[in-house]
C-alpha positions as a Markdown table, in Angstrom:
| # | Residue | x | y | z |
|---|---|---|---|---|
| 1 | Met | 45.9 | -3.8 | 28.9 |
| 2 | Asn | 45.0 | -6.5 | 31.3 |
| 3 | Ala | 41.5 | -6.9 | 29.9 |
| 4 | Ser | 42.9 | -7.4 | 26.4 |
| 5 | Arg | 45.2 | -10.2 | 27.7 |
| 6 | Ile | 42.3 | -11.9 | 29.3 |
| 7 | Arg | 40.2 | -11.6 | 26.1 |
| 8 | Phe | 43.1 | -13.0 | 24.0 |
| 9 | Ala | 43.6 | -15.9 | 26.4 |
| 10 | Leu | 39.9 | -16.7 | 26.3 |
| 11 | Phe | 39.8 | -16.5 | 22.5 |
| 12 | Ser | 42.9 | -18.7 | 22.2 |
| 13 | Ala | 41.4 | -21.2 | 24.6 |
| 14 | Ala | 38.1 | -21.3 | 22.8 |
| 15 | Leu | 39.9 | -21.7 | 19.4 |
| 16 | Ala | 42.1 | -24.5 | 20.8 |
| 17 | Leu | 39.1 | -26.3 | 22.2 |
| 18 | Ala | 37.1 | -25.9 | 19.0 |
| 19 | Thr | 39.8 | -27.5 | 17.0 |
| 20 | Ile | 40.6 | -30.4 | 19.3 |
| 21 | Gly | 39.5 | -33.7 | 17.9 |
| 22 | Thr | 39.1 | -36.6 | 20.3 |
| 23 | Ala | 41.6 | -38.7 | 18.4 |
| 24 | His | 44.3 | -36.1 | 18.7 |
| 25 | Ala | 43.6 | -34.7 | 22.2 |
| 26 | Ala | 46.7 | -36.3 | 23.7 |
| 27 | Gly | 49.0 | -34.7 | 21.1 |
| 28 | Cys | 47.4 | -31.4 | 21.8 |
| 29 | Ile | 47.6 | -31.6 | 25.6 |
| 30 | Lys | 51.3 | -32.6 | 25.5 |
| 31 | Gly | 52.1 | -30.0 | 22.9 |
| 32 | Ala | 50.2 | -27.3 | 24.9 |
| 33 | Val | 52.1 | -28.1 | 28.1 |
| 34 | Val | 55.5 | -28.0 | 26.3 |
| 35 | Gly | 54.6 | -24.9 | 24.3 |
| 36 | Gly | 53.2 | -23.1 | 27.4 |
| 37 | Val | 56.4 | -23.7 | 29.4 |
| 38 | Ala | 58.6 | -22.7 | 26.4 |
| 39 | Gly | 56.5 | -19.6 | 25.8 |
| 40 | His | 56.6 | -18.6 | 29.4 |
| 41 | Tyr | 60.4 | -18.7 | 29.5 |
| 42 | Ala | 60.7 | -17.0 | 26.0 |
| 43 | Gly | 59.1 | -13.8 | 27.2 |
| 44 | His | 56.0 | -14.5 | 29.1 |
| 45 | His | 54.0 | -15.7 | 26.1 |
| 46 | Ala | 52.6 | -18.9 | 27.7 |
| 47 | Val | 49.2 | -18.7 | 26.1 |
| 48 | Val | 50.6 | -18.2 | 22.6 |
| 49 | Gly | 53.1 | -21.0 | 23.2 |
| 50 | Ala | 50.4 | -23.3 | 24.5 |
| 51 | Val | 48.2 | -22.7 | 21.4 |
| 52 | Gly | 51.1 | -23.2 | 19.1 |
| 53 | Gly | 52.2 | -26.3 | 21.0 |
| 54 | Cys | 48.7 | -27.7 | 20.7 |
| 55 | Leu | 48.7 | -27.3 | 16.9 |
| 56 | Val | 52.1 | -28.8 | 16.5 |
| 57 | Gly | 51.2 | -31.7 | 18.9 |
| 58 | Arg | 48.1 | -32.5 | 16.9 |
| 59 | His | 50.1 | -32.4 | 13.6 |
| 60 | Leu | 52.7 | -34.8 | 15.0 |
| 61 | Ala | 50.1 | -37.1 | 16.4 |
| 62 | Lys | 48.3 | -37.2 | 13.1 |
| 63 | Gln | 51.6 | -38.0 | 11.3 |
| 64 | His | 52.3 | -40.8 | 13.8 |
| 65 | Ala | 48.8 | -42.3 | 13.3 |
| 66 | Gln | 49.2 | -42.3 | 9.5 |
| 67 | Gln | 52.6 | -44.0 | 9.7 |
| 68 | Gln | 51.2 | -46.7 | 12.0 |
| 69 | Ala | 48.3 | -47.2 | 9.6 |
| 70 | Gln | 50.7 | -47.6 | 6.6 |
| 71 | Gln | 52.8 | -50.1 | 8.6 |
| 72 | Gln | 49.7 | -52.1 | 9.5 |
| 73 | Ala | 48.5 | -52.1 | 5.9 |
| 74 | Ala | 51.9 | -53.2 | 4.7 |
| 75 | Met | 52.0 | -56.1 | 7.2 |
| 76 | His | 48.4 | -57.1 | 6.2 |
| 77 | Gln | 49.5 | -57.2 | 2.5 |
| 78 | Gln | 52.5 | -59.4 | 3.4 |
| 79 | Val | 50.3 | -61.8 | 5.3 |
| 80 | Gln | 47.8 | -62.1 | 2.4 |
| 81 | Ala | 50.7 | -62.6 | -0.1 |
| 82 | Gln | 51.8 | -65.7 | 1.8 |
């Protein structure tokens, strides 16, 4: 039982590290911390929560970066129109 938990934790950590991009590392780290704490209190599933939090954090960071890029493009177009 304990060995399977360790294997699962190692597999999850390897999967998370393999999918982390340098541009979205901060979103992953913040999400993993929040998800790990939430998973721990929701039934001792900290590893599962951390992996899920990492994925959600990366997704939100990517959305935020896209919104900023769109805003910058719109401002650039306004400057060129003047």
